[in-house]
Legacy VTK file of the C-alpha trace (Angstrom):
# vtk DataFile Version 3.0
C-alpha trace
ASCII
DATASET POLYDATA
POINTS 54 float
3.190 8.591 11.467
6.509 7.887 10.109
7.153 4.716 7.985
9.152 3.148 10.737
6.400 3.536 13.184
3.389 2.765 11.158
3.439 -0.947 12.147
4.385 -0.621 15.731
1.843 -0.408 18.704
-1.724 -1.297 18.246
-1.844 -1.235 14.466
-4.558 -3.835 14.035
-6.730 -2.075 16.574
-6.300 1.301 14.432
-7.058 -0.615 11.347
-10.311 -2.196 12.536
-11.367 1.142 14.003
-10.982 2.500 10.573
-13.037 -0.305 9.086
-15.923 0.226 11.732
-15.835 4.029 11.036
-16.668 3.177 7.417
-19.349 0.549 8.372
-17.485 -2.665 7.671
-17.067 -5.488 10.313
-13.968 -6.927 8.623
-11.250 -6.020 6.230
-12.760 -8.794 3.985
-16.131 -7.038 3.837
-14.471 -3.683 3.060
-12.690 -5.386 -0.027
-15.575 -7.332 -1.095
-17.807 -4.308 -1.103
-15.443 -2.408 -3.653
-14.283 -5.190 -5.886
-13.112 -2.804 -8.772
-10.829 -0.746 -6.405
-7.170 -1.999 -6.426
-5.870 -3.439 -2.963
-3.076 -0.768 -2.889
-5.778 2.012 -3.079
-7.822 0.405 -0.412
-4.838 0.074 1.805
-3.931 3.866 1.135
-7.460 4.922 2.112
-7.285 3.041 5.256
-3.828 3.781 6.157
-3.542 7.470 5.537
-0.720 8.930 7.683
-0.625 5.575 9.712
-0.919 2.022 8.794
-0.076 1.883 5.155
1.819 5.280 5.223
-0.549 6.905 2.770
LINES 1 55
54 0 1 2 3 4 5 6 7 8 9 10 11 12 13 14 15 16 17 18 19 20 21 22 23 24 25 26 27 28 29 30 31 32 33 34 35 36 37 38 39 40 41 42 43 44 45 46 47 48 49 50 51 52 53
């Protein structure tokens, strides 16, 4: 997905689908489970080719 389209449409739905695929009910739970990982790295993981433009 291109940068200009990354935040269009159902981006929240896509984000929560990716969280559930990884076994986390919320974004907070995902981040808390990996406290040593910088937020930008977590965002890149969740947003590969889409939400965060990884």
